[in-house]
C-alpha positions as CSV (number, residue, x, y, z in Angstrom):
1,X,143.7,-51.1,156.0
2,X,140.5,-50.9,154.0
3,X,139.0,-53.3,156.5
4,X,140.1,-51.2,159.4
5,X,138.7,-48.1,157.8
6,X,135.5,-50.0,157.1
7,X,135.2,-51.2,160.7
8,X,136.0,-47.7,162.0
9,X,133.4,-46.2,159.7
10,X,130.8,-48.8,160.9
11,X,131.7,-48.0,164.5
12,X,131.3,-44.3,163.8
13,X,127.9,-44.9,162.1
14,X,126.7,-46.9,165.1
15,X,127.9,-44.2,167.5
16,X,126.1,-41.6,165.3
17,X,122.8,-43.7,165.4
18,X,123.1,-43.9,169.2
19,X,123.8,-40.2,169.4
20,X,120.8,-39.4,167.1
21,X,118.6,-41.7,169.2
22,X,119.7,-40.0,172.4
23,X,119.1,-36.5,170.9
24,X,115.6,-37.7,169.7
25,X,114.8,-39.1,173.1
26,X,116.0,-35.8,174.8
27,X,113.9,-33.8,172.3
28,X,110.8,-35.8,173.1
29,X,111.4,-35.5,176.8
30,X,111.9,-31.7,176.4
31,X,108.6,-31.5,174.4
32,X,106.9,-33.4,177.2
33,X,108.5,-31.1,179.8
34,X,107.4,-28.0,178.0
35,X,103.9,-29.3,177.7
36,X,103.7,-30.2,181.4
37,X,105.2,-26.8,182.3
38,X,102.6,-25.0,180.1
39,X,99.8,-27.1,181.8
40,X,101.2,-26.2,185.2
41,X,101.4,-22.5,184.3
42,X,97.8,-22.5,183.1
43,X,96.8,-24.3,186.4
44,X,98.7,-21.7,188.4
45,X,97.1,-18.9,186.5
46,X,93.7,-20.3,187.2
47,X,94.5,-20.8,190.9
48,X,95.9,-17.2,191.1
49,X,92.7,-15.9,189.5
50,X,90.6,-17.8,192.0
51,X,92.7,-16.6,194.9
52,X,92.4,-13.0,193.7
53,X,88.7,-13.4,193.4
54,X,88.6,-14.9,196.9
55,X,90.7,-12.0,198.2
56,X,88.3,-9.5,196.7
57,X,85.3,-11.3,198.3
58,X,87.1,-11.4,201.6
59,X,87.9,-7.7,201.4
60,X,84.2,-7.0,200.7
61,X,83.2,-9.2,203.6
62,X,85.7,-7.4,205.9
63,X,84.2,-4.1,204.9
64,X,80.7,-5.4,205.6
65,X,81.8,-6.7,209.0
66,X,83.5,-3.5,209.8
67,X,80.3,-1.6,208.9
68,X,78.2,-4.0,211.0
69,X,80.6,-3.6,213.9
70,X,80.4,0.2,213.6
71,X,76.6,0.0,213.4
72,X,76.5,-2.3,216.5
73,X,78.7,0.1,218.4
74,X,76.4,2.9,217.5
75,X,73.4,0.9,218.6
76,X,75.1,-0.1,221.8
77,X,75.8,3.5,222.6
78,X,72.3,4.5,221.7
79,X,71.0,1.7,224.0
80,X,73.0,3.0,226.9
81,X,71.7,6.5,226.2
82,X,68.1,5.2,226.0
83,X,68.5,3.2,229.3
84,X,69.8,6.2,231.1
85,X,67.0,8.4,229.7
86,X,64.4,5.8,230.8
87,X,65.9,5.6,234.3
88,X,65.9,9.4,234.6
89,X,62.3,9.6,233.3
90,X,61.2,6.9,235.7
91,X,62.9,8.6,238.6
92,X,61.2,11.9,237.7
93,X,57.9,10.1,237.5
94,X,58.4,8.5,240.9
95,X,59.5,11.9,242.4
96,X,56.4,13.5,240.9
97,X,54.2,10.7,242.4
98,X,55.8,11.2,245.8
99,X,55.3,14.9,245.5
100,X,51.6,14.4,244.7
101,X,51.3,12.0,247.6
102,X,50.3,9.0,245.4
103,X,53.5,7.1,246.4
104,X,55.2,6.7,249.7
105,X,58.8,8.1,249.9
106,X,60.1,4.9,251.6
107,X,59.6,2.9,248.4
108,X,62.0,5.2,246.5
109,X,65.1,4.8,248.7
110,X,67.4,4.0,245.8
111,X,66.9,5.1,242.2
112,X,66.2,2.4,239.7
113,X,69.5,1.6,237.9
114,X,69.1,-0.5,234.7
115,X,72.8,-1.3,234.2
116,X,73.0,-2.7,237.7
117,X,69.8,-4.8,237.0
118,X,71.4,-6.0,233.8
119,X,74.5,-7.1,235.7
120,X,72.4,-9.0,238.2
121,X,70.4,-10.6,235.5
122,X,73.6,-11.7,233.7
123,X,75.0,-13.1,236.9
124,X,71.8,-15.0,237.5
125,X,71.8,-16.4,234.0
126,X,75.4,-17.6,234.4
127,X,74.5,-19.2,237.7
128,X,71.6,-21.0,236.1
129,X,73.7,-22.3,233.3
130,X,76.3,-23.6,235.7
131,X,73.5,-25.3,237.7
132,X,72.2,-26.9,234.5
133,X,75.7,-28.2,233.7
134,X,76.2,-29.7,237.1
135,X,72.7,-31.1,237.7
136,X,71.2,-31.1,234.2
């Protein structure tokens, strides 16, 4: 009986050693997992900060682009106004020259229309580009 108790005690001690080793291995693995999780958390925090910074920069760029687009629209409207004004002034000058007899009325059959001239110029440019593509 003493031998049986002794062998049972040894078996229990062996099982306890195995259990302690498993607990120690699990504790080491948990420590490693915590360290890697903390490293990943720091990495994510850094990435989040970088993304937030990029977001701020992009918002500033969007505002700048919006401002430039607004300015471009204003300039475009001003250009149209100036072209119309120029066409009217030119027509008044031609009318005055005709009135004074310095210009023949037949040369002023149609008023000078800058937007129409721009359209013709744009069409000619497109045709020239197409010609260069085919024969260039």
